[in-house]
LOLUM-130692 format. One record per residue (C-alpha): x, y, z. Coordinates in nm, 4 decimals, m for minus. Layout:
r x: X	y: Y	z: Z
...
END
This chain:
r x: 0.0033	y: 0.0028	z: 0.0292
r x: 0.3022	y: 0.2494	z: 0.1047
r x: 0.4537	y: 0.1577	z: m0.2739
r x: 0.0985	y: 0.1986	z: m0.4071
r x: 0.0385	y: 0.5774	z: m0.2403
r x: 0.4238	y: 0.6680	z: m0.3341
r x: 0.3781	y: 0.5799	z: m0.6945
r x: 0.0557	y: 0.7558	z: m0.7063
r x: 0.2225	y: 1.0653	z: m0.5377
r x: 0.4928	y: 1.1174	z: m0.7718
r x: 0.2756	y: 1.0854	z: m1.0324
r x: 0.0231	y: 1.3362	z: m0.9609
r x: 0.2360	y: 1.6228	z: m0.8305
r x: 0.0802	y: 1.9116	z: m0.5974
r x: m0.2158	y: 1.7719	z: m0.4362
r x: m0.5301	y: 2.0208	z: m0.3373
r x: m0.8587	y: 1.8928	z: m0.1195
r x: m1.2265	y: 2.0461	z: m0.1478
r x: m1.4119	y: 2.0721	z: 0.1278
r x: m1.7934	y: 2.0717	z: 0.0901
r x: m2.1456	y: 2.0264	z: 0.3070
r x: m2.2439	y: 1.6455	z: 0.3197
r x: m2.5539	y: 1.7869	z: 0.4851
r x: m2.6013	y: 1.9453	z: 0.1302
r x: m2.5200	y: 1.7032	z: m0.1189
r x: m2.1253	y: 1.7298	z: m0.0845
r x: m1.8985	y: 1.4366	z: m0.0898
r x: m1.7445	y: 1.5634	z: 0.2082
r x: m1.3298	y: 1.5923	z: 0.1694
r x: m1.2008	y: 1.5440	z: m0.1961
r x: m0.8401	y: 1.5086	z: m0.2965
r x: m0.7469	y: 1.6176	z: m0.6370
r x: m0.4049	y: 1.6413	z: m0.8457
r x: m0.3389	y: 1.9482	z: m1.0250
r x: m0.2007	y: 1.9620	z: m1.3175
r x: 0.0852	y: 2.2029	z: m1.3488
r x: 0.0570	y: 2.3334	z: m1.6803
r x: m0.2800	y: 2.4248	z: m1.7006
r x: m0.4586	y: 2.4403	z: m1.3230
r x: m0.6727	y: 2.1983	z: m1.3555
r x: m0.8182	y: 1.9584	z: m1.0897
r x: m0.8706	y: 1.5726	z: m1.1364
r x: m1.0656	y: 1.4483	z: m0.8502
r x: m0.8964	y: 1.1117	z: m0.7131
r x: m1.0942	y: 1.0091	z: m0.3859
r x: m1.3287	y: 1.1044	z: m0.1276
r x: m1.4131	y: 1.0486	z: 0.1885
r x: m1.7424	y: 1.1073	z: 0.3835
r x: m1.6308	y: 0.9712	z: 0.7092
r x: m1.7085	y: 1.3829	z: 0.9060
r x: m2.0445	y: 1.5273	z: 0.8452
r x: m2.0225	y: 1.9104	z: 0.6787
r x: m1.6181	y: 1.8973	z: 0.6772
r x: m1.6315	y: 2.2778	z: 0.5875
r x: m1.2789	y: 2.4263	z: 0.5864
r x: m0.9526	y: 2.2445	z: 0.5868
r x: m0.6097	y: 2.3221	z: 0.6391
r x: m0.2961	y: 2.0765	z: 0.5341
r x: 0.0307	y: 2.0386	z: 0.7393
r x: 0.3321	y: 2.1329	z: 0.6551
r x: 0.5242	y: 1.7677	z: 0.4578
r x: 0.1181	y: 1.7045	z: 0.2947
r x: 0.0354	y: 1.3462	z: 0.4097
r x: m0.2028	y: 1.4947	z: 0.6476
r x: m0.4596	y: 1.7211	z: 0.6268
r x: m0.7311	y: 1.8716	z: 0.9062
r x: m1.1006	y: 1.9751	z: 0.9323
r x: m1.3759	y: 2.1163	z: 1.0811
r x: m1.6717	y: 1.9621	z: 1.1256
r x: m1.9441	y: 2.2234	z: 1.1165
r x: m2.1833	y: 2.0642	z: 1.3331
r x: m2.3585	y: 2.1712	z: 1.6614
r x: m2.0974	y: 1.9258	z: 1.8128
r x: m1.8412	y: 2.0711	z: 1.6661
r x: m1.5014	y: 1.8429	z: 1.5707
r x: m1.2067	y: 1.8315	z: 1.4226
r x: m1.0673	y: 1.5075	z: 1.2271
r x: m0.7364	y: 1.4292	z: 1.0420
r x: m0.7038	y: 1.2473	z: 0.7699
r x: m0.4253	y: 1.0618	z: 0.5566
r x: m0.3848	y: 1.1811	z: 0.2547
r x: m0.0718	y: 0.9499	z: 0.1703
r x: m0.3002	y: 0.7858	z: m0.0987
r x: m0.5824	y: 0.8671	z: m0.3529
r x: m0.8346	y: 0.8942	z: m0.0808
r x: m0.8619	y: 1.0761	z: 0.1967
r x: m0.8238	y: 0.8313	z: 0.4931
r x: m1.0065	y: 0.9561	z: 0.8984
r x: m0.6808	y: 0.9406	z: 1.1357
r x: m0.8696	y: 0.7979	z: 1.4447
r x: m1.1965	y: 0.9674	z: 1.5858
r x: m1.2585	y: 1.3594	z: 1.5416
r x: m1.2267	y: 1.5622	z: 1.8440
r x: m1.4979	y: 1.8039	z: 2.0153
r x: m1.3761	y: 2.1680	z: 1.9625
r x: m1.5687	y: 2.2512	z: 2.2865
r x: m1.7540	y: 2.4345	z: 2.1225
r x: m2.0791	y: 2.5149	z: 1.8301
r x: m2.0518	y: 2.5136	z: 1.4195
r x: m1.6615	y: 2.5999	z: 1.3740
r x: m1.6079	y: 2.7407	z: 1.0755
r x: m1.2473	y: 2.7602	z: 1.0341
r x: m0.9099	y: 2.6100	z: 1.1373
r x: m0.5490	y: 2.6730	z: 1.1348
r x: m0.2176	y: 2.4979	z: 1.2471
r x: 0.0292	y: 2.6309	z: 1.5124
r x: 0.2715	y: 2.4892	z: 1.7593
r x: 0.1345	y: 2.1425	z: 1.7588
r x: m0.2471	y: 2.2707	z: 1.7863
r x: m0.5244	y: 2.3024	z: 1.5288
r x: m0.6685	y: 2.6135	z: 1.5688
r x: m1.0752	y: 2.6150	z: 1.5478
r x: m1.3023	y: 2.9346	z: 1.4918
r x: m1.6444	y: 2.8518	z: 1.6359
r x: m1.8873	y: 3.0326	z: 1.4898
r x: m2.2032	y: 2.9656	z: 1.7046
r x: m2.0297	y: 2.9105	z: 2.0329
r x: m1.8741	y: 3.2628	z: 1.9799
r x: m1.5288	y: 3.1140	z: 2.0977
r x: m1.1751	y: 2.9685	z: 1.9695
r x: m1.0337	y: 2.6424	z: 2.0561
r x: m0.7307	y: 2.5155	z: 2.0480
r x: m0.6599	y: 2.1059	z: 2.0292
r x: m0.2983	y: 1.9580	z: 2.0584
r x: m0.2138	y: 1.7419	z: 1.7803
r x: m0.0913	y: 1.3848	z: 1.8817
r x: 0.2074	y: 1.2072	z: 1.7693
r x: 0.0195	y: 1.0685	z: 1.4892
r x: m0.0985	y: 1.4293	z: 1.3733
r x: m0.4846	y: 1.2853	z: 1.5405
r x: m0.5889	y: 1.5876	z: 1.6957
r x: m0.6947	y: 1.5379	z: 2.0818
r x: m0.9937	y: 1.7273	z: 2.3047
r x: m0.9702	y: 2.1271	z: 2.3265
r x: m0.7114	y: 2.2229	z: 2.5891
r x: m0.7607	y: 2.5752	z: 2.5348
r x: m1.0676	y: 2.7699	z: 2.5046
r x: m1.1196	y: 3.1370	z: 2.4713
r x: m1.5034	y: 3.2903	z: 2.4515
r x: m1.5476	y: 3.6110	z: 2.2366
r x: m1.7327	y: 3.8796	z: 2.4258
r x: m2.0171	y: 4.0829	z: 2.3094
r x: m2.2679	y: 4.1837	z: 2.0045
r x: m2.3683	y: 4.3984	z: 1.7373
r x: m2.6490	y: 4.6011	z: 1.5781
r x: m2.7823	y: 4.2985	z: 1.3292
r x: m3.0653	y: 4.1857	z: 1.5170
r x: m3.0238	y: 3.8294	z: 1.3460
r x: m2.6439	y: 3.7783	z: 1.2798
r x: m2.5090	y: 3.9642	z: 1.6134
r x: m2.7244	y: 3.8516	z: 1.9074
r x: m2.3609	y: 3.7251	z: 2.0949
r x: m2.0168	y: 3.7016	z: 1.9523
r x: m1.9578	y: 3.4823	z: 1.6560
r x: m1.6463	y: 3.3886	z: 1.5387
r x: m1.5555	y: 3.3009	z: 1.2210
r x: m1.1730	y: 3.2633	z: 1.1202
r x: m0.8672	y: 3.2122	z: 1.3275
r x: m0.5541	y: 3.3037	z: 1.1596
r x: m0.2068	y: 3.2606	z: 1.3358
r x: 0.0454	y: 3.5800	z: 1.2859
r x: 0.3835	y: 3.4859	z: 1.1393
r x: 0.6254	y: 3.4725	z: 1.4130
r x: 0.4192	y: 3.2197	z: 1.6100
r x: 0.3184	y: 3.4774	z: 1.9013
r x: m0.0107	y: 3.6044	z: 1.8110
r x: m0.3662	y: 3.4529	z: 1.7110
r x: m0.5823	y: 3.6282	z: 1.5193
r x: m1.0103	y: 3.5749	z: 1.5940
r x: m1.2267	y: 3.7599	z: 1.2930
r x: m1.5771	y: 3.7815	z: 1.4924
r x: m1.8582	y: 3.8696	z: 1.2717
r x: m2.0863	y: 3.9039	z: 1.5888
r x: m1.8751	y: 4.1651	z: 1.7777
r x: m1.7609	y: 4.3459	z: 1.4786
r x: m1.4111	y: 4.2640	z: 1.6195
r x: m1.0638	y: 4.1193	z: 1.5598
r x: m0.9400	y: 3.9325	z: 1.8824
r x: m0.5462	y: 3.9238	z: 1.8766
r x: m0.4941	y: 3.6502	z: 2.1417
r x: m0.1985	y: 3.4845	z: 2.2686
r x: m0.1782	y: 3.0857	z: 2.2637
r x: 0.0611	y: 2.8764	z: 2.5189
r x: 0.2547	y: 2.6256	z: 2.3043
r x: 0.2811	y: 2.3742	z: 2.5777
r x: m0.0553	y: 2.3868	z: 2.7683
r x: m0.2646	y: 2.5040	z: 2.4455
r x: m0.4010	y: 2.7884	z: 2.6599
r x: m0.5241	y: 3.1003	z: 2.4852
r x: m0.5159	y: 3.4623	z: 2.6762
r x: m0.7123	y: 3.7285	z: 2.5608
r x: m0.4205	y: 4.0283	z: 2.4229
r x: m0.6072	y: 4.3059	z: 2.2493
r x: m0.9003	y: 4.4100	z: 2.0412
r x: m0.9642	y: 4.6099	z: 1.6936
r x: m1.3065	y: 4.7257	z: 1.7192
r x: m1.4382	y: 4.7362	z: 1.3555
r x: m1.7401	y: 4.9364	z: 1.2137
r x: m2.0465	y: 4.8715	z: 1.4202
r x: m2.2760	y: 4.5981	z: 1.1870
r x: m1.9998	y: 4.5605	z: 0.9248
r x: m1.9668	y: 4.1700	z: 1.0949
r x: m1.6171	y: 4.0847	z: 0.9775
r x: m1.5704	y: 3.7464	z: 0.8473
r x: m1.2250	y: 3.6409	z: 0.6996
r x: m0.8755	y: 3.8638	z: 0.7115
r x: m0.5743	y: 3.8199	z: 0.5063
r x: m0.2314	y: 3.9313	z: 0.5851
r x: 0.0740	y: 4.1239	z: 0.3493
r x: 0.3133	y: 3.9157	z: 0.3161
r x: 0.5435	y: 4.2088	z: 0.4528
r x: 0.3756	y: 4.1284	z: 0.7875
r x: 0.2665	y: 4.4816	z: 0.8539
r x: m0.0921	y: 4.5147	z: 0.7228
r x: m0.4136	y: 4.2993	z: 0.7586
r x: m0.7305	y: 4.3275	z: 0.5650
r x: m1.0297	y: 4.2244	z: 0.7104
r x: m1.3284	y: 4.1761	z: 0.4920
r x: m1.7143	y: 4.2358	z: 0.5777
r x: m2.0130	y: 3.9940	z: 0.5334
r x: m2.2465	y: 4.2284	z: 0.6431
r x: m2.1107	y: 4.5386	z: 0.4234
r x: m1.9376	y: 4.5108	z: 0.1174
r x: m1.6508	y: 4.6555	z: 0.2791
r x: m1.3133	y: 4.6108	z: 0.3840
r x: m1.0853	y: 4.7510	z: 0.6442
r x: m0.7259	y: 4.8472	z: 0.6318
r x: m0.5433	y: 4.7417	z: 0.9318
r x: m0.1805	y: 4.7873	z: 1.0323
r x: m0.0258	y: 4.5120	z: 1.2279
r x: 0.2687	y: 4.5711	z: 1.5158
r x: 0.3929	y: 4.1953	z: 1.5201
r x: 0.6363	y: 4.2816	z: 1.8415
r x: 0.3486	y: 4.4375	z: 2.0778
r x: 0.0691	y: 4.2344	z: 1.9218
r x: m0.1516	y: 4.5733	z: 1.8299
r x: m0.3871	y: 4.5741	z: 1.5292
r x: m0.4705	y: 4.9098	z: 1.4063
r x: m0.8111	y: 4.9790	z: 1.2098
r x: m0.6737	y: 5.2781	z: 0.9256
r x: m0.9602	y: 5.2799	z: 0.6994
r x: m1.2200	y: 5.1288	z: 0.5260
r x: m1.2724	y: 5.0843	z: 0.1332
r x: m1.5963	y: 4.9799	z: 0.0018
r x: m1.6309	y: 4.7080	z: m0.2646
r x: m1.8145	y: 4.7697	z: m0.5681
r x: m2.1208	y: 4.5039	z: m0.5022
r x: m2.4490	y: 4.5479	z: m0.4277
r x: m2.5833	y: 4.6248	z: m0.0695
r x: m2.7493	y: 4.2713	z: m0.0437
r x: m2.4495	y: 4.0954	z: m0.1532
r x: m2.2375	y: 3.8906	z: 0.1326
r x: m1.8417	y: 3.8976	z: 0.0671
r x: m1.6941	y: 3.5427	z: 0.2191
r x: m1.3072	y: 3.4440	z: 0.1373
r x: m0.9959	y: 3.7079	z: 0.0680
r x: m0.6771	y: 3.6731	z: m0.0544
r x: m0.3511	y: 3.8642	z: m0.1189
r x: m0.1512	y: 3.7823	z: m0.3868
r x: 0.2458	y: 3.6393	z: m0.3131
r x: 0.4057	y: 3.9880	z: m0.4324
r x: 0.1704	y: 4.2357	z: m0.2412
r x: 0.0541	y: 4.4151	z: m0.5162
r x: m0.3075	y: 4.2677	z: m0.5972
r x: m0.6281	y: 4.1660	z: m0.2937
r x: m0.9057	y: 3.9506	z: m0.3939
r x: m1.2703	y: 3.9246	z: m0.2658
r x: m1.5299	y: 3.6966	z: m0.3134
r x: m1.8628	y: 3.8403	z: m0.3071
r x: m2.1650	y: 3.6311	z: m0.2778
r x: m2.5007	y: 3.7474	z: m0.3926
r x: m2.2986	y: 3.9117	z: m0.7267
r x: m2.1121	y: 3.6148	z: m0.7726
r x: m1.8497	y: 3.7646	z: m0.8725
r x: m1.4417	y: 3.8233	z: m0.7619
r x: m1.3331	y: 4.1960	z: m0.6600
r x: m0.9612	y: 4.2806	z: m0.8260
r x: m0.7975	y: 4.5055	z: m0.5930
r x: m0.4776	y: 4.7115	z: m0.6223
r x: m0.2363	y: 4.7958	z: m0.3577
r x: 0.0012	y: 5.0821	z: m0.3493
r x: 0.3535	y: 5.0458	z: m0.2039
r x: 0.2553	y: 5.1074	z: 0.1745
r x: m0.0132	y: 4.8602	z: 0.1354
r x: m0.2812	y: 5.0878	z: 0.3112
r x: m0.4734	y: 5.1849	z: 0.0210
r x: m0.6335	y: 4.9279	z: m0.2054
r x: m0.7881	y: 5.0328	z: m0.5144
r x: m1.0966	y: 4.8626	z: m0.6436
r x: m0.9821	y: 4.7826	z: m1.0307
r x: m1.2587	y: 4.5465	z: m1.1589
r x: m1.5037	y: 4.2880	z: m1.1198
r x: m1.5128	y: 3.9116	z: m1.2232
r x: m1.7614	y: 3.6841	z: m1.2224
r x: m1.6519	y: 3.3878	z: m0.9709
r x: m1.7909	y: 3.0715	z: m1.2629
r x: m2.0415	y: 2.9823	z: m1.0427
r x: m2.3289	y: 3.0746	z: m0.7609
r x: m2.2438	y: 3.1609	z: m0.4050
r x: m1.8768	y: 3.2221	z: m0.4144
r x: m1.7990	y: 3.0679	z: m0.0102
r x: m1.4234	y: 3.0834	z: m0.0399
r x: m1.1422	y: 3.1437	z: m0.2558
r x: m0.7717	y: 3.0850	z: m0.2702
r x: m0.4195	y: 3.0727	z: m0.4537
r x: m0.2181	y: 2.7967	z: m0.5365
r x: 0.1314	y: 2.7792	z: m0.3835
r x: 0.3082	y: 2.9176	z: m0.6384
r x: 0.0749	y: 3.1996	z: m0.7162
r x: m0.0366	y: 3.2174	z: m1.0245
r x: m0.3879	y: 3.0813	z: m1.0084
r x: m0.6827	y: 3.1625	z: m0.8551
r x: m0.9641	y: 2.8851	z: m0.6714
r x: m1.3484	y: 2.9671	z: m0.6374
r x: m1.5250	y: 2.6790	z: m0.4275
r x: m1.9113	y: 2.8114	z: m0.5447
r x: m2.1426	y: 2.6711	z: m0.2818
r x: m2.4868	y: 2.6870	z: m0.4336
r x: m2.3782	y: 2.5885	z: m0.7786
r x: m2.1607	y: 2.2932	z: m0.6691
r x: m1.8486	y: 2.3630	z: m0.8867
r x: m1.4712	y: 2.4846	z: m0.7870
r x: m1.3600	y: 2.7337	z: m1.0881
r x: m0.9983	y: 2.8141	z: m1.1472
r x: m0.8596	y: 3.1531	z: m1.3048
r x: m0.4987	y: 3.2114	z: m1.4422
r x: m0.4007	y: 3.5821	z: m1.2751
r x: m0.2518	y: 3.7753	z: m1.5365
r x: 0.1047	y: 3.9102	z: m1.3409
r x: 0.0653	y: 4.2222	z: m1.4604
r x: m0.2862	y: 4.3383	z: m1.3594
r x: m0.3933	y: 4.1048	z: m1.0985
r x: m0.7185	y: 4.0525	z: m1.3403
r x: m0.8449	y: 3.6449	z: m1.3206
r x: m0.9466	y: 3.5074	z: m1.6204
r x: m1.1409	y: 3.1602	z: m1.6022
r x: m0.9426	y: 2.8785	z: m1.6822
r x: m1.1635	y: 2.5730	z: m1.6017
r x: m1.4541	y: 2.4200	z: m1.3367
r x: m1.5337	y: 2.1186	z: m1.1872
r x: m1.8452	y: 1.9763	z: m1.0258
r x: m1.8018	y: 1.9946	z: m0.6611
r x: m2.1459	y: 1.9675	z: m0.4923
r x: m2.1881	y: 2.2032	z: m0.2279
r x: m1.7997	y: 2.3128	z: m0.2170
r x: m1.6592	y: 2.5300	z: 0.0792
r x: m1.3322	y: 2.5441	z: 0.0617
r x: m0.9886	y: 2.4439	z: m0.1414
r x: m0.6987	y: 2.3880	z: 0.0394
r x: m0.3720	y: 2.2940	z: m0.1584
r x: m0.0824	y: 2.0243	z: 0.0352
END
């Protein structure tokens, strides 16, 4: 079996993984090879061993993949992806919160943003890579003016900042980004600070500039993003300005990515079903909307760049597909290059 997996890995080259909602007809975690010439995805296998694996994170080395189970119970699962189909590695571990929507890896832990309970969890990873029950749990505090979406905290994303000292938690319910410290030895999470954003904006996801000095926070309840200065020495996140996106008021921005060279930023917008292209100036503080392009389907839940930064991949949840785009390196404008069917697609991750 090991020889077979090795031959598959050598033949397949780079791999990609698609998360999806099994409760809406998705196949769970789908593995695919990536054509290095065209960027095309070719599915090789899938696993529905975990319900609603809506967000994925690949471990360094490429043989382990982690998924949240976005359910009332809330769990993290590890998959062995050394072969063509993902294989569940041990039992999923409880996160101590409800409906986790995002996860990241840091210091031997899996970190999750638990939307339903408005908290961030840290789960230690065992010697085999399998997650254990959460040892760290930090509950966000507060609420926002939206009567249905902001009655309390709703952590939507967790991002380890470069350097490993700080963790950023984006909270849609409290219109804020929480800055936390993670204890690598215990998995304990400590609240360090908070960046307050415009009331009612509903921050969903953020992306860091490759220089490490700025963060861009995308809002779900308003078509806009906020530029923040980030000080990794002190853990201070300071909002600088808000930039309106060319999108209808009834649209819901979702995913955000920054180009590897720090010149462009892309934002997916549900409702409008577009990808907004923004150009960044030399300071990184003045994003300028350049154009919008169709997302290739309906309801783009998330987007991601490939590791080389040449292509953009969009998970279109309601049309059930993943569309990829070639990015013009001079303008940052993506051009549709292909798509595959992926029912209830929620994200794309690369090994």
